[in-house]
N, C-alpha and C positions, 0 to 999 in steps of 0.2 A: 838526693836528702832534704829532710823536712827543714824549712828555716824557721827557727825558734821565733825569731822577734817577727815575724809574719802570722806565725800561730798565735802567740801572743797577744800581736794587735787584734787578730778575730777573736779571742774570747773577750777582749777588753769592749770590743763593739758589741758582741752578746751580752756581757753585762750590763754596758749601758742602756740597751734594748730591754732588757729583763726590768731595770728600775723604771725606766720609761713607761712600760706596760703596766706595772703596779702599782706607780703612783697616782693615777686616777681611780683606781678600785680602793687603795685605800684612803683616800681623801673622802671618798663617798660619791664621788662625779659620776662612777661608772658601776654597773652592776653586771654581772656575768651570768646567764641562765641556761637552763636546758628543758628540752620538753620532749618525753616521749610520745609516740605518734599516739593522737588521741590523749594524752595527759595535760597534765597541769603543769605550768611554768614552776621551775625549782629554781631557787636562787644558788649559786654555785660559785657566789665572790670569794667566799672566804678560804673554798678549798682552792680556788685559782691563786689566790695570795699565798697561799702555802705552798703550793708547787711552785712558784715564782719566788718565795725565798728559799725554797730548797736547790734550785737552778743558780740562785747567787752564790750560795755555799760552795756549791759545786764548782762554779766559775773562780770563786775566790781562790779554791784548792789549787786548782789547775795553774792560776797565775803565780801563786807562791812556788810551785814546783819548778815552773816554766821559769820565773825570776832567778831561784836557786841555780838551776840549771846554767842558765846565760851567765851568771856570776863565778861559775866555776864549782859552785858548791855541790852539784851531783857528780 
């Protein structure tokens, strides 16, 4: 059986990690880039921030559902 408290704890850690990774990008302290073989460097910082924001939204939704389940609401 899955322990929902343990699962919620793991999701909270993943959420914190997302915020931690996103913070320096949002502050302009870190840029993320990619380069195809032989190609020019492309800044993909904004795309990476957007992806992290989507993950944050997903994790927050999962936590809401887990919290409701833990409180007997589901």
